[in-house]
N, C-alpha and C positions, 0 to 999 in steps of 0.2 A: 503493500500499500504506499509506504514512504517513497518507493521508487516511482510509482505513478504520480504521486503528488509532486515529486521533483521534476519529472517530465512535464507535468501540467504547468508548473511555474516557469519552466524554460521557454515554453513555445506559445503560451496563451497570455492575454493581457493581464497586468497586475491589477486592474480594476474589476476583473471578473470575480464577483463574490463567491466564497466557499463557506459553507457552514462548518463548524467544529474546529477545535485546535488540531485535531487529526482527522482530516476529511475522510468521508467513507465512499466507497464505490458500491452502488447498488447493482446487483447482478440480475436479479429476478424478483417477481412478485406474483402473488396469488390473492384474490379476495382484497382484504384490507391489510395484508401483511407484505413485506418485502424482506429480502435477504441481502447482506453484504458480501463482498469477496472473501471475507474470513468465516462465512457460515453463520454469522449472527443474524437472528430473526428479530424484525421490528414491527410493532403495530404502527401503521402509517397514518398519522393525523395531519398530513399536509398534502399528500397526493400530488407531488411534483408541482407545487404552488397552485393548488386547486385545479389541477388538469385531469388526473385520473378521477374522474367524477363518479363513475359507477363502481368499478372494481379493477384491480389489477388482473391482466390476463383473462378478461371476460370473455368466455367461449364464443358468444354471439358475434362480438367484435372481431376476435382473432380469425374466426371462421370466415367472416365477410371479407376481411383483408386479404387472407390467403387465397380465397376463390377469385376475387378481383385481381390480385397480382398475378394469377395464372392466366388471366385473360390479357389485360393491358394495364399498366400503371399510370401512364401519362400520355397526354396528346396536346395540351395546352388549350386555351380558350379560343383558339382559331377554328376548332371543330366542335360540332354538336357533342354533348356529353350527357348521356342519360341519367347517370347517378347524380350529377350536378343539378339537373332540372328536377329530379325527384326530391332531393333534399331542399332545394330552393322553394318548391311548392309547399312542402310541409312547414318550413320556417315562416314563410310568408303568412300562411294560414294562422299559425299560432302566435304570430307577432302582435296582433291586434291593430296593425297599421293598415288603413284603407289603401287599396290598389298598390300594395307593397311590392317593391323590387329588392332583389338580394344580390349582392356582390361578394364573392368569396375571396379571401386572402389567406396568407400562411400563418398570421399571428394577430393578437390583439393590438399590438403596435401598429401594423400596417392597416388594420381596420380602423383605428382612430385617425391615422394619417389620411385615410380615404374620406372619413367622415368630415374632417376639417377642410379637404379640398372641395368636397360637394357644397358644404355650407358657405364658405368664403366665396365660391364661384356663384352659387345661387343668390347670394345676398350682395355680391359685389362690394365686399368688406373684408379686410384682413384683420379686424379687431375681434378678439374672442374673449368670452367670459369664461373663467374656470374657478373652481372652488379652492380655497386654501387647504393645504394638506393633501392635495389630490396627487394621483400618479396615473399617467396615460400611456407609458411606453418609453422606449429608448431611441426612437428615431429623432432627427433634428427638430421636427415640428412638435412631436409629442413631448420631448424634453422641454421645449420652449413654453409649453403650457402647464407643465407639472408644477404643482404648488407645494412640493415637498423638497427642500433644498438638499437633502441627503441623496436624492436621486435626480438632481438637475445640475449637470456638471458645467453648464454654460448659460449665460444670460442672453447670448445671441439667438435670434429667432426670425423666421420669416413673418411671424404674426406679432401683433400688438396684444398682449394678454393683460386682462384686468382681473383681479382676484376678488371673489365674493365671500362673504361670511355665511356660515351655516353648516358646513360639512362635519364640524366636530361639536357635538352637544355639550361636552362636559368641560371645555376650555374656552378661553377668549373673552371678549368683553361683554357677551350675552350669557355666559354660562349660568349665572345666578338666577336667571328669569325662569318662569314657568313655561311649559311647552307653548301655549298660545302666544304669550308675550315674546318668547324666543322667535317664533316665526314672524310675528309682527315687526320686531326689531330688524330681522335680517331682510325682510321685504323692504322696509323703509331705506335700509342701507343700500339696497339694489336700485331702488328708485333714485336715491341721491347720486350714486355712481353714474347712472344713465344720463342724468342731468349734466354731466361734466365731459361727456365724450360723444363722438359721432356713433351713430347706431352700430352696434356689433353685429357680426354674423350669427353667432350662436352662443348659447351656454352649454359647456360640455360638464357633465357631473356623473360620478358614481353613486348610485343609490346608497351603497355602503362602501366607504373607502377602503380598498383592499391593503395596498402597501402602506397606507396611512394607519393601519392598526385596527381595522374593522370598526371604524367610527361611522357615525350616521346621525343625520338630524332627526327631529321628531317627524312621525308620519304627517304628510300634507304640506311640508315645506315646498317641495318642487311643484306641487299643484298651485300654491300661492305664488311662487315665482312665475309659473307658466302664464297666470293672468297678466302679469306686468310685461312679460316677454312678448305675448301675443299683441298686446296694445302697441308695441314698437315693431312688430314684424320680426322679431328675433327667433331663431330656430332653437329647439331644445334637443340636444344630443344626449342620450342616456348610454354611458359606458357600462355595458353589462358583461364585461369580459370576466368578472369574477362572480357577479351576483346572479347571472342568468341560469336557466334550466332547472329551477326548483330548488337551488341550494339554500335560500332563505326560508324554506318550508311553508311559510304562509302564502307565498306568491310564486308563480312561475317566473315572472321577471321582477326585479328589484324595483322598477319604476311603479309597479302596481300598488305599492304602499303609498303612493302619492298620485293615485290615478283618477281623481274625480274630473280632471280636466282632459281625460283621454290619453291615448298613447303619445309618446314623444315623436317628433318629426323624423328622427334618425335614431337608430339603435345600433350599437356595435357589440359584437360577440366574439368569443374564442374560447380557449381553455377547454372547459368541461365538455362541450359538444363533441370533440374528437377523442375523448377518453385517452389522450396521449398522442394522438396523430395531430399534425399541424394543420389546424382549421381556424380561421378567423373569418369575419365578415361583417358587412353592413346591410341593414335594412332600412329603407327609406320610401316615402312616397314617390310615385313615379316622376312627378315634375321635378323633384329634387334629384333623384337619381339620374335622370336623363338631362340634367342641365349642362353637362359637359359638351363642348362643340369641337372636340378633337377626338381622334382614334385613341383607343386604349386596349390593351389585353392584360391578362395575367398568366404568366408562363406556369407558375406552380400553384396559384390559387385554385382550389376546386378540382384537383386531380382526381381521376376515376377511383384510386385506391383510398384517398382520404375521405371522399364522399361516401364510399361504401361503409367506411367505419362509422362516419357520422349518422348515416341512416340507421345502421344497426344499433348504434348506441342510443339515439333518440328513441327508437322503438322500445328498446329495453326499459329505458327510463320511464316512459309513459305507461307501458304494460305492467310494470312492477310498482307503480306509484311511488317512486323514489322521492318525489316532492313530499308526499305524505310521511314517508319514513323520516325524512330530514326534520320535518315538523315534529314528529313524535319523539324520536331519539334524541334529536338536537335539543328539544325542550328539557328532557331529563338531564342531558349532559350540562346544559347551562346551569340548572338549578343545583346540581351536584357540585359544579365548580364554584358557584356563589356560596354554597356552605362552607367550602374549603376557604374561600376568601375572607369569609367573616372572622376566621381565626388567624389571619395573616395581616399584620398592619402594613406590610409592604404591598399588598394588592389594593390599588385605588379603585378598580372597576373591573367587573366582569360583564361584558356587553356582546351584542350580537343577536342573530336569529338563525333558526335552523341549525345547520352544520356550518356555520360561519361565526366563530366565536373568538373574542379577543379578550386577553387578560393583561391589564396595563399595571405595570410594576413602577412604583415610586419609592423613594427613600421615606421610611416610616415617619409619620407626623408631618410631612411636607408634600408639595406638589412636584417636587423635583424628580425628573426622570431617573430610572436606575438601569441603564443599559448593561452595566457589569453584571448585575444579578440576572438580567434576562439571558445574557449569554451563558451565565452559570447553570441557569435552570434548563437551558436547551442541552448542555452537556450532561447534566444529571439525568434527564429524561431519556437520553440516548442510552446512557450507560445501563438503564433499567428496561430498555427495549421499547421506547416510544420516540417517533419522530414528530416534531412539531416545528412551526415557523416562527418568525419574529417580524416585527415591523414598528410603525408609528412615526409620527412627525416630531416627536420629542425624544430624539436620540435613540430610536429603536428600542424602546422599553416596553413594547406590548408583544405578548406571546399570542401567535395566531394558531388557532385550532380549526382545521378544515378537513375532516376525513372523507373518504368517498361516501356517497349518499346511501349506500346499501349497508352502512354500519349497523351492527346488531346492538341490542341493549347490554348484552354481556361484554362486548368490545368497548362500548362507551364507558361502562363502569371500570373495566380493566385500565383503560387509558386515563380515566379520572384518578384512579387510585395511584398510578405511576406519577402523574403530574403533581398530585398531592405530596407524594414523597420527595419529589424533585424540589418543590417549593419549600417544604420543611428542611430539607438538608441545606438549603441556601440561605436561610434566615440568618 
């Protein structure tokens, strides 16, 4: 393992993040478990950053990939592609967007990049509203709108970005307000901001901020924002890269928690739909999607083999009600972790929905982030056979828990017990 780590460091960028003091190599997985190169077995509570959404080595997906690979893997978008059309039809139908069009990419970063291209072209404006503490990918334009300085290495951007309050409920100038007052204050801030700038193209927002530590506003904030945006003709882009496909349990899409104003103008997706295959995409009303007046293709977006995987994965997800399982098992897991947190003065908050749970760590008696303890908890959990993630806009002090949506009650209890032990051992 040390040899592979040394080789990695020699040929890959220094800024390519690795977990753990001694990074592990995952060699195979099954269900909710993975194994490393040394034969150690782990309960996986992070799923390749929320990407292995249903299960590792899900037979229905691996069979679909194998059968499609035996026919043809790739032809590009210059040719008709039946699996692409099949999956696009299903996604358009479940999106809630009228007269929806779907464009497939290879990642969430590329999906958000495309959404920004569509919005700025349609609106003839390069000004974009984004949420503080947000993350939207690592391309030049996505980095330029990311509101989390730990993941934004440059201030240079083709876009003018203005940041809005509201993505973090428990911090910031409005944290002490009740939910209704919080929403009202954020809306007034948005109105004031719009009074000082030319009309932006769009607001892009994650319903639950992923890299930001699984933070979210009160339900209804984005519906209230939508009323203001509509009055100015500003589009709403929902970044569903981490929240989509039922992960939050209560809703299939994260935007539906704010849905009284109807679906967003544009939705981006990726990660879980492919269950590990490289699929991203954009859903938009036809007049927005078709606003580009130049030719375009996607060489690798929507290849036959990734579309076959997506179709099989989506079918499994729906047929086995994994959204309902995320709601039921996730609810139990959140309550179990909140009981643990009540005995730990260094846990500031346990938050989230379904199987998207954040545990924010601070130095006891303060609101100061404790990234060192977060790193220590990750190490301790790994030592006892549990893989989790971390994030947050305050020095990466939030633990991120996001298992595959097929998680069982017994596995949830096992993971919670390991995480409880890791927290106790690091106090």
